[in-house]
C-alpha positions in Angstrom: 21.8 -171.1 -174.1 18.1 -172.0 -174.0 16.9 -172.5 -170.5 13.4 -172.8 -169.0 12.4 -172.4 -165.4 9.2 -173.9 -164.0 7.4 -173.6 -160.7 4.9 -176.1 -159.4 2.6 -176.2 -156.4 0.3 -179.0 -155.2 -1.8 -179.6 -152.2 -3.6 -182.7 -150.9 -5.8 -183.3 -147.9 -4.7 -185.8 -145.3 -7.0 -188.6 -144.0 -6.5 -191.4 -141.5 -5.6 -194.8 -142.8 -4.2 -193.8 -146.2 -0.6 -194.3 -147.4 1.7 -191.3 -147.3 3.9 -191.3 -150.4 6.3 -188.5 -150.9 8.9 -188.3 -153.7 8.2 -192.0 -154.5 9.0 -193.1 -150.9 6.3 -194.5 -148.5 6.6 -192.6 -145.2 5.2 -194.3 -142.1 2.4 -192.2 -140.7 -1.2 -192.6 -139.5 -2.5 -190.3 -142.3 -2.0 -190.2 -146.1 -3.0 -188.1 -149.0 -6.6 -188.1 -150.4 -6.1 -188.4 -154.1 -7.1 -190.1 -157.3 -3.6 -191.4 -157.8 -1.2 -192.4 -155.0 -1.3 -188.8 -153.8 2.4 -188.0 -154.1 2.0 -184.3 -153.7 5.8 -183.7 -154.2 6.0 -185.5 -157.5 2.8 -183.8 -158.6 4.4 -180.4 -157.9 7.6 -181.4 -159.7 5.6 -182.6 -162.8 3.7 -179.2 -162.8 7.0 -177.3 -162.6 8.3 -179.2 -165.7 5.1 -178.8 -167.6 4.9 -175.2 -166.7 8.5 -174.6 -167.9 7.4 -175.7 -171.3 4.0 -174.0 -171.2 2.3 -177.4 -171.5 -0.4 -176.9 -168.9 -0.5 -178.9 -165.6 -0.6 -182.4 -164.4 -4.5 -182.4 -164.4 -4.5 -181.6 -168.1 -2.1 -184.5 -168.9 -3.4 -187.0 -166.4 -7.1 -186.1 -165.6 -8.6 -187.5 -162.4 -11.7 -188.3 -164.5 -9.7 -191.1 -166.3 -9.9 -194.4 -164.5 -6.5 -195.6 -165.8 -4.9 -193.2 -163.3 -6.8 -194.4 -160.3 -4.3 -195.3 -157.6 -1.3 -195.0 -160.1 2.2 -194.7 -158.8 3.2 -191.1 -159.4 6.7 -192.0 -160.4 5.1 -193.4 -163.6 3.5 -190.0 -164.2 6.9 -188.3 -163.6 8.6 -190.7 -166.1 6.0 -189.8 -168.7 6.6 -186.1 -168.1 10.3 -186.6 -168.4 9.8 -188.3 -171.7 7.7 -185.3 -172.9 10.4 -182.9 -171.7 13.1 -184.8 -173.7 10.8 -185.1 -176.7 10.5 -181.3 -176.6 14.3 -181.0 -176.7 15.1 -180.4 -173.0 17.0 -182.1 -170.2 16.4 -181.5 -166.5 19.3 -179.6 -165.0 18.1 -179.6 -161.4 15.0 -179.9 -159.1 14.3 -178.1 -155.8 11.2 -178.9 -153.8 9.9 -178.1 -150.4 7.3 -180.2 -148.6 5.2 -178.4 -145.9 3.5 -180.5 -143.3 3.5 -180.6 -139.5 4.0 -184.3 -139.0 5.7 -186.7 -139.4 9.2 -185.4 -139.3 10.6 -186.0 -142.8 14.3 -185.5 -142.2 14.9 -189.3 -141.8 13.4 -189.9 -145.3 14.8 -187.0 -147.3 18.0 -188.9 -148.4 15.9 -191.8 -149.8 13.5 -189.3 -151.5 16.5 -187.6 -153.2 17.8 -191.0 -154.4 14.4 -192.0 -155.7 13.9 -188.8 -157.6 17.5 -188.9 -159.0 16.8 -192.5 -160.3 13.4 -191.7 -161.8 14.5 -188.4 -163.5 17.9 -189.7 -164.5 20.1 -186.9 -163.0 22.8 -186.9 -160.4 21.7 -186.8 -156.8 23.6 -183.5 -156.3 21.0 -181.9 -158.7 18.0 -183.0 -156.6 17.1 -181.0 -153.5 14.2 -182.0 -151.2 13.5 -179.9 -148.1 10.8 -180.2 -145.4 9.3 -177.6 -143.2 6.5 -177.4 -140.7 4.3 -174.3 -140.6 4.7 -174.0 -136.8 1.1 -175.3 -136.3 -0.3 -172.5 -138.6 -2.7 -173.1 -141.5 -4.0 -176.4 -142.9 -0.6 -177.9 -142.8 0.0 -177.0 -139.2 -3.5 -178.3 -138.2 -2.5 -181.6 -140.0 -5.4 -181.3 -142.4 -3.2 -181.4 -145.5 0.3 -181.2 -147.1 1.6 -178.8 -149.7 4.7 -178.8 -151.9 6.4 -176.2 -154.0 8.9 -177.2 -156.7 11.2 -175.4 -159.0 13.0 -177.0 -162.0 15.5 -175.8 -164.5 15.4 -177.3 -168.0 18.2 -176.8 -170.5 17.9 -177.3 -174.2 19.7 -180.5 -175.4 
């Protein structure tokens, strides 16, 4: 069996008055991610995990922030494009596991919706999508509410 494992990591600064979008879901908060796109740090990490599993570089290589067509883009569209590339290369997504680190807001009330959204976009069963959230106990940039980070791991299986 031909399998590939990829690990992704992304970070965005937080700023007042911006939308906070995580896993394709808008989360009510006073701060949002500073980014060229919609700043969905979770989807960016998932994309990087998939691209890494296939040794295709990272999200910045595929969707450069110097390209105006990606300004403010919905990151689910980027994920859909990465999924198309994964399938073109002969693989299917077996499962996704990601962890979002930020102090506030509490994400537990939104995690089920995030899992559903990722399941829909990627085209896999919801029991193959894990989204977890953690605070950093007020430590580091996440704990000081300066930013948010996400790690993601994916397993790809040859078709």
